[in-house]
C-alpha positions as CSV (number, residue, x, y, z in Angstrom):
1,M,92.6,96.5,63.9
2,I,94.5,99.8,62.0
3,R,95.4,99.3,59.3
4,V,99.5,100.6,58.3
5,Y,101.2,102.1,55.2
6,T,104.2,100.4,54.7
7,D,107.3,102.0,52.1
8,T,109.2,99.3,51.1
9,S,111.4,100.8,53.3
10,V,110.2,99.0,56.6
11,F,111.0,95.4,54.8
12,G,114.9,96.7,54.2
13,G,115.0,97.6,58.2
14,V,115.4,93.9,58.3
15,F,119.4,94.3,56.9
16,D,120.3,96.8,58.6
17,D,121.9,96.8,61.8
18,E,120.6,100.0,62.7
19,F,116.9,99.1,62.6
20,K,116.7,95.3,62.0
21,E,115.7,94.9,66.1
22,E,112.8,97.2,65.5
23,T,111.8,96.2,62.5
24,L,112.1,92.5,63.8
25,S,109.6,93.0,66.7
26,F,106.8,96.0,64.1
27,F,106.7,92.7,61.6
28,D,105.5,90.2,64.7
29,L,102.8,92.5,65.9
30,V,101.7,92.1,62.3
31,K,102.3,88.3,62.7
32,E,100.1,88.5,66.0
33,G,97.5,91.0,63.9
34,K,97.9,94.2,65.8
35,F,98.2,95.5,62.7
36,Q,97.1,94.8,58.9
37,L,99.7,96.1,55.9
38,V,99.1,98.3,53.7
39,I,101.9,98.3,50.9
40,S,101.4,99.8,47.1
41,F,103.3,99.2,44.0
42,S,104.0,100.6,40.8
43,C,104.6,97.7,37.1
44,F,106.6,100.5,34.7
């Protein structure tokens, strides 16, 4: 399985008309198991 680092801007693409369609298609592929998301976050 391909592991894909996903920055927070990718999640925000759902709310941007310019990127919404592509972003939703990407997350559909994630749901189908084509990719495994890798995310990071930091707490201050």
